TILUM-586775 format. One line per 4 residues: their letters; for each residue x, y, z of C-alpha. Coordinates in steps of 0.05 Angstrom, whole numbers. Example, Ala and Ser with C-alpha at 12.3 -4.5 7.8 and 13.67 -1.06 7.14 Angstrom:
BEGIN
as = 246/-90/156 | 273/-21/143
END
This chain:
BEGIN
maen = 3294/386/3087 | 3232/377/3045 | 3195/427/3088 | 3251/478/3081
gsqe = 3252/467/3006 | 3177/478/3003 | 3182/543/3042 | 3238/566/2997
nvqn = 3196/551/2935 | 3138/591/2965 | 3185/650/2979 | 3214/646/2909
gsqa = 3145/645/2879 | 3124/704/2921 | 3186/743/2900 | 3173/726/2827
svqq = 3101/751/2832 | 3126/816/2864 | 3175/825/2806 | 3120/810/2755
dqky = 3074/860/2787 | 3129/912/2786 | 3144/901/2713 | 3070/902/2696
lvks = 3058/968/2733 | 3118/1001/2700 | 3099/977/2631 | 3027/998/2641
afyn = 3049/1066/2667 | 3089/1075/2603 | 3029/1058/2561 | 2987/1107/2601
lagt = 3037/1163/2590 | 3037/1148/2515 | 2962/1142/2514 | 2951/1207/2552
vlkv = 2967/1249/2490 | 2918/1207/2449 | 2864/1213/2502 | 2871/1289/2500
lapv = 2869/1289/2424 | 2804/1248/2420 | 2761/1299/2458 | 2792/1355/2416
lmiv = 2770/1321/2352 | 2700/1314/2381 | 2699/1387/2398 | 2718/1404/2326
varv = 2651/1373/2306 | 2617/1427/2347 | 2646/1480/2301 | 2612/1449/2241
fdka = 2545/1426/2269 | 2490/1465/2304 | 2498/1472/2380 | 2431/1441/2395
lfgv = 2444/1383/2348 | 2513/1372/2379 | 2482/1371/2448 | 2431/1319/2427
fvst = 2486/1278/2392 | 2530/1275/2453 | 2471/1259/2498 | 2445/1204/2452
qlwv = 2515/1175/2443 | 2523/1171/2519 | 2454/1138/2523 | 2477/1084/2473
ltms = 2541/1075/2514 | 2499/1065/2576 | 2457/1013/2540 | 2521/977/2521
rvsv = 2539/973/2594 | 2471/941/2606 | 2484/890/2551 | 2552/869/2577
lgld = 2526/854/2648 | 2596/866/2676 | 2626/807/2639 | 2683/851/2613
kglh = 2702/868/2685 | 2692/796/2706 | 2744/774/2654 | 2796/815/2691
rylp = 2795/763/2746 | 2769/701/2709 | 2823/696/2656 | 2882/697/2705
qnlv = 2844/645/2746 | 2841/600/2684 | 2916/588/2691 | 2911/576/2766
qgrp = 2853/527/2759 | 2882/490/2699 | 2826/511/2652 | 2837/532/2580
ryeg = 2865/602/2585 | 2813/630/2537 | 2753/600/2574 | 2698/651/2582
vmas = 2717/699/2526 | 2672/674/2469 | 2616/655/2518 | 2617/726/2544
arrt = 2617/753/2473 | 2557/711/2452 | 2516/729/2514 | 2532/802/2503
vlfa = 2511/800/2430 | 2446/766/2450 | 2426/820/2500 | 2450/877/2456
siit = 2410/850/2397 | 2346/845/2439 | 2354/918/2462 | 2369/939/2390
vail = 2307/906/2362 | 2264/937/2417 | 2290/1007/2403 | 2283/998/2327
igaq = 2210/979/2337 | 2199/1039/2382 | 2232/1084/2331 | 2182/1062/2278
fnlq = 2128/1091/2322 | 2169/1154/2335 | 2171/1141/2410 | 2232/1186/2415
rlss = 2182/1244/2408 | 2162/1230/2480 | 2229/1261/2501 | 2235/1335/2488
glsm = 2310/1329/2481 | 2306/1274/2428 | 2245/1302/2391 | 2289/1333/2337
lgta = 2314/1264/2316 | 2274/1223/2267 | 2266/1148/2258 | 2328/1141/2214
eisl = 2374/1178/2262 | 2351/1139/2324 | 2357/1073/2286 | 2428/1089/2264
fils = 2447/1107/2335 | 2421/1043/2365 | 2454/1000/2311 | 2520/1019/2344
lvpw = 2499/981/2406 | 2522/911/2385 | 2592/930/2362 | 2601/977/2421
sllh = 2583/921/2469 | 2633/875/2436 | 2686/927/2444 | 2676/924/2519
vfag = 2682/848/2521 | 2745/844/2478 | 2777/901/2517 | 2761/865/2582
aseg = 2792/800/2555 | 2855/838/2535 | 2860/871/2604 | 2849/804/2638
nrhp = 2906/778/2596 | 2949/837/2620 | 2948/875/2555 | 2913/940/2576
qykm = 2945/979/2519 | 2893/953/2469 | 2835/985/2506 | 2875/1049/2514
find = 2890/1056/2440 | 2826/1027/2410 | 2768/1041/2458 | 2795/1104/2491
favs = 2825/1136/2429 | 2816/1105/2361 | 2741/1095/2363 | 2729/1162/2398
alap = 2773/1198/2346 | 2747/1162/2285 | 2673/1175/2300 | 2677/1251/2292
mial = 2727/1246/2234 | 2682/1198/2195 | 2622/1241/2211 | 2657/1302/2182
viyf = 2677/1265/2119 | 2607/1239/2108 | 2578/1308/2122 | 2623/1342/2071
agat = 2608/1286/2022 | 2536/1309/2021 | 2500/1273/2078 | 2455/1313/2124
dkla = 2483/1333/2191 | 2432/1291/2229 | 2454/1228/2192 | 2529/1241/2189
lpig = 2538/1239/2265 | 2506/1171/2280 | 2537/1140/2217 | 2605/1162/2240
llva = 2593/1129/2308 | 2569/1064/2277 | 2627/1058/2227 | 2679/1074/2281
nclg = 2652/1021/2328 | 2650/969/2272 | 2723/984/2254 | 2742/976/2327
vvay = 2711/906/2328 | 2749/887/2265 | 2814/909/2297 | 2799/868/2360
yfii = 2785/806/2318 | 2857/803/2297 | 2883/823/2366 | 2843/771/2404
kkqf = 2861/719/2353 | 2935/735/2365 | 2927/732/2441 | 2888/666/2441
pemp = 2908/630/2376 | 2882/564/2403 | 2812/592/2419 | 2755/565/2374
wrsq = 2712/623/2351 | 2651/579/2338 | 2654/543/2405 | 2587/529/2438
eklp = 2614/532/2510 | 2564/557/2561 | 2578/618/2603 | 2615/594/2665
pgll = 2571/602/2727 | 2631/628/2767 | 2644/683/2716 | 2571/704/2714
sysl = 2562/706/2790 | 2624/748/2798 | 2607/795/2740 | 2534/811/2756
plgf = 2548/856/2817 | 2601/891/2776 | 2553/897/2718 | 2498/929/2759
sevv = 2550/976/2789 | 2574/995/2719 | 2504/1010/2696 | 2491/1054/2756
tsfl = 2558/1088/2745 | 2541/1100/2672 | 2477/1136/2692 | 2515/1173/2747
lrmd = 2569/1199/2700 | 2518/1225/2650 | 2462/1247/2695 | 2485/1320/2697
lwmv = 2485/1326/2621 | 2419/1291/2613 | 2386/1335/2665 | 2415/1398/2633
lali = 2382/1373/2568 | 2316/1361/2603 | 2314/1423/2648 | 2347/1476/2605
gpea = 2346/1451/2533 | 2390/1423/2478 | 2430/1488/2466 | 2453/1491/2538
agiy = 2467/1416/2535 | 2511/1428/2474 | 2552/1481/2512 | 2557/1437/2574
avmv = 2575/1377/2531 | 2636/1413/2505 | 2659/1430/2576 | 2647/1358/2600
tisn = 2685/1332/2539 | 2745/1376/2557 | 2745/1359/2631 | 2737/1285/2616
glkt = 2808/1286/2592 | 2826/1286/2666 | 2775/1234/2684 | 2798/1183/2633
irqs = 2869/1187/2660 | 2845/1164/2728 | 2798/1112/2699 | 2854/1082/2657
ynpi = 2889/1059/2721 | 2829/1019/2745 | 2844/956/2704 | 2918/963/2721
ltpv = 2911/968/2796 | 2853/920/2807 | 2887/855/2784 | 2950/872/2822
vagm = 2912/882/2887 | 2871/820/2874 | 2935/779/2869 | 2961/802/2937
sadr = 2958/758/2999 | 2941/788/3066 | 3015/795/3082 | 3029/830/3016
iktd = 2972/878/3028 | 3008/903/3090 | 3075/912/3056 | 3063/923/2982
lkpv = 2996/959/2975 | 3020/1027/2999 | 3079/1035/2950 | 3038/1007/2891
fsyc = 2978/1050/2907 | 3018/1113/2920 | 3057/1104/2855 | 2992/1100/2815
vsmv = 2963/1161/2851 | 3027/1201/2838 | 3026/1186/2764 | 2952/1201/2756
tliq = 2955/1266/2795 | 3017/1294/2760 | 2988/1279/2691 | 2922/1311/2710
ltig = 2957/1373/2738 | 2993/1383/2672 | 2925/1387/2636 | 2889/1422/2693
ffiv = 2936/1482/2695 | 2924/1493/2620 | 2848/1490/2629 | 2849/1540/2687
lfpe = 2896/1589/2653 | 2867/1585/2583 | 2792/1567/2589 | 2768/1615/2535
qtmm = 2821/1592/2487 | 2803/1520/2502 | 2729/1533/2490 | 2746/1569/2426
iagk = 2764/1502/2396 | 2690/1491/2391 | 2677/1560/2362 | 2657/1630/2386
sfit = 2584/1610/2394 | 2604/1567/2454 | 2631/1627/2492 | 2568/1651/2526
eenp = 2547/1690/2588 | 2562/1625/2626 | 2632/1637/2653 | 2675/1582/2622
vavl = 2728/1593/2677 | 2677/1577/2730 | 2645/1516/2697 | 2708/1485/2670
gilm = 2744/1500/2736 | 2690/1465/2777 | 2691/1404/2733 | 2766/1402/2734
ignl = 2771/1408/2810 | 2722/1350/2818 | 2764/1306/2772 | 2828/1326/2807
ingm = 2799/1306/2875 | 2776/1240/2843 | 2845/1229/2814 | 2878/1238/2882
fgla = 2830/1197/2924 | 2786/1157/2875 | 2836/1100/2864 | 2810/1072/2930
gpvi = 2754/1043/2885 | 2800/994/2847 | 2829/972/2914 | 2760/956/2940
nglg = 2743/916/2877 | 2810/881/2880 | 2795/859/2951 | 2729/829/2927
kskf = 2681/880/2956 | 2642/895/2893 | 2575/897/2931 | 2599/957/2969
mllm = 2615/993/2904 | 2545/978/2879 | 2513/1006/2942 | 2557/1069/2940
nivs = 2541/1082/2867 | 2466/1075/2879 | 2468/1124/2937 | 2512/1171/2895
lvfa = 2462/1168/2837 | 2404/1188/2882 | 2448/1243/2912 | 2468/1269/2843
igmn = 2396/1271/2818 | 2375/1311/2879 | 2433/1359/2872 | 2420/1370/2798
ylli = 2346/1385/2811 | 2366/1436/2863 | 2425/1469/2829 | 2412/1468/2753
pkfg = 2349/1512/2756 | 2386/1562/2801 | 2456/1563/2771 | 2448/1534/2701
iaga = 2504/1491/2675 | 2548/1515/2733 | 2498/1479/2779 | 2508/1415/2739
alss = 2584/1422/2748 | 2575/1433/2823 | 2532/1371/2828 | 2585/1330/2791
msyq = 2639/1354/2838 | 2598/1342/2901 | 2582/1269/2887 | 2655/1256/2870
ilqc = 2675/1284/2938 | 2622/1241/2972 | 2649/1179/2938 | 2722/1193/2954
vwmn = 2708/1204/3028 | 2664/1142/3033 | 2713/1096/2995 | 2774/1118/3034
vyvr = 2739/1108/3101 | 2718/1038/3078 | 2789/1021/3056 | 2815/1044/3123
rmig = 2766/998/3159 | 2783/938/3115 | 2859/940/3116 | 2872/981/3179
ffpy = 2911/1038/3146 | 2906/1091/3092 | 2947/1068/3031 | 2977/1137/3019
risl = 3051/1151/3027 | 3070/1217/3062 | 3104/1239/2997 | 3034/1247/2965
svqg = 3025/1310/3008 | 3065/1345/2953 | 3010/1326/2903 | 2959/1351/2952
lwil = 2994/1418/2956 | 2996/1421/2880 | 2921/1411/2877 | 2910/1466/2929
slvg = 2954/1512/2890 | 2914/1499/2827 | 2849/1511/2864 | 2877/1576/2892
lyvl = 2897/1599/2822 | 2827/1582/2797 | 2794/1623/2853 | 2842/1681/2840
lnsq = 2828/1683/2766 | 2754/1673/2774 | 2748/1730/2825 | 2779/1779/2775
afap = 2828/1800/2829 | 2884/1777/2784 | 2876/1785/2708 | 2942/1769/2674
gipm = 2950/1773/2598 | 2966/1715/2552 | 3042/1723/2558 | 3039/1722/2634
kaai = 2993/1661/2633 | 3041/1626/2586 | 3099/1641/2634 | 3059/1615/2694
ygga = 3041/1551/2656 | 3114/1540/2635 | 3137/1549/2706 | 3084/1500/2731
illi = 3105/1448/2681 | 3178/1453/2702 | 3159/1445/2775 | 3113/1385/2759
vatf = 3171/1352/2721 | 3216/1367/2781 | 3165/1334/2827 | 3164/1273/2782
yfqg = 3240/1268/2784 | 3253/1282/2858 | 3198/1234/2881 | 3236/1179/2845
lagq = 3179/1162/2798 | 3227/1159/2739 | 3281/1116/2772 | 3248/1077/2829
karl = 3182/1069/2792 | 3134/1023/2829 | 3190/990/2868 | 3162/942/2919
pkrk = 3196/919/2983 | 3242/860/2974 | 3226/795/3008 | 3272/767/3060
kkq = 3276/692/3058 | 3257/657/3122 | 3314/621/3156
END
C-alpha cells in the first residue's frame, strides 16, 4: 500500500510539473507576442537616429555600442545564464531561493569595473586611434561609451535572475525594448538640447542603461523581498562551474553575431558600416524573436526526465518553433515587399547602389532559417551539453571570419550578409544532427512542414522580386502582404496554436 501510494505521489507530481510547464509556456508565449511589437519599435527608433546623425558616425556608434555589449558578456562570465538553472535548484536543494543572485552581481561588477578602468586609461593615451574605425572618436566619447559597461553588465545578471525565477517578461520589456528604445530617444533629446553629436550618442546609451538598473532594483526587490542586498556570500562553486562554459560560449557568440559589421567597418569603412548597420538593425527584429524563446525553452527541457523527453519534447519544441516562425514571417513578408520603404526610415542617403532588396533579403532568409531550426540550441543547453555549444560557436566564428574575408571585398555589404546566412545554416545543420544523436529523433512535428512551405514561398518571392522578373507597384504589394497576413493567421488558427497551445500528453497513472 505504501509503495502504491508513493508511486501515485510521483505520478501526481509529474502531472503537476507537466501542467506547470504548459501554463508557463502559454504565459511566456503571450508575453512574447506582446513584446514582439515592442521589439520591432526599438530598432525603428534606433534607425531614426540615422536620419539625424552622419552615416559614418552612426556606423561607428553602432559598432562601438556592440563592442561594449560584447565586453559586458565577458564581464558576466555566463552567470546570468547559470542563474536560469541555479535558482530553480535552490528550491530543490533546500537553499535560500535567492542564493547566487547578489554574489553574481558583485562578481560581475568587479570584472566590469576592471575592464572599465583599463579602457579609461587607454583612452587617455588615445589608443582608440590604433583602430581606423574608431579614430574619429576622442577620449571623451570612448570614456562615455565604456562607462556603460557596469550598468549593462548588471542588466544581464538581473535579467538572468528574473528568468531563472520564471519571470522572462522583465528581460523582454526592459533589456530588449526599454533600454534599446530609450538610448536613441535620450541621445536625440541631448543633441537638440545643444550637445555635440559625438557626445549625445554615448550619453544616451549610458543614461538608458542606468535607468534600466534602477528599474531592476525594484523588480528584484519585489521578487526576492527576503534577500539581503549587502550580503557577503561567496559565489557558489556549483554556479560558477556551470556558468563558465556558458559564459565562454556567450562571448564567442557575441563576437560571432557582430563580426560581419566589424569587418565591414575594417575592410570598407565607416560609411558602409553605417548603411549595413541599418540593415542589420532591421533584420535583427527577426533574430530577437527567436532568441527570446531561449530562456523559455531551456528551463522546461532541463526539467524533463528521460521519459518526458520522449513524450513531451516534440509538442513543446514544435509549439515554440511554430510561434517563432509565424511571427517572423509576418515581419519577413513586409521586409521583402517593402525594402526601400523600410530603409527610408533611416533617410534617403541610406538608399545606395547597394540593392537593399538583396542585402535585407539575405539577412532575413538567414534569420528565418535560424528561427525554424535554431531552437535546437536551447534543447542542447537544457540537456546539459553546453560544451558542445562552445565548440560549435568557436568553429562558426572561425568560419564566419574566413567567409567575411572572402566575400566582403568581392560583394561589399552583400558579402557580409551572405557570410551571416552561411554560418547560421552551418549551425542549424550541426545542432539538429547532434540533437538527433542525443535523443534518437528529430523533435519536429509533421505539421511544421507548413511553416517550411511558408519560408520557401517567401524565399521564392524574394528571388522573383530581386530578379526584376516581377515588379509590382505599391498597391499590388500591399494586396500581397494583406493576403499573406490572412493566410498566416489562418495557419495559426488551423494548427490549433490558439486553442491547444502547448498542450502536452496527459499522463496515465500506473495500475
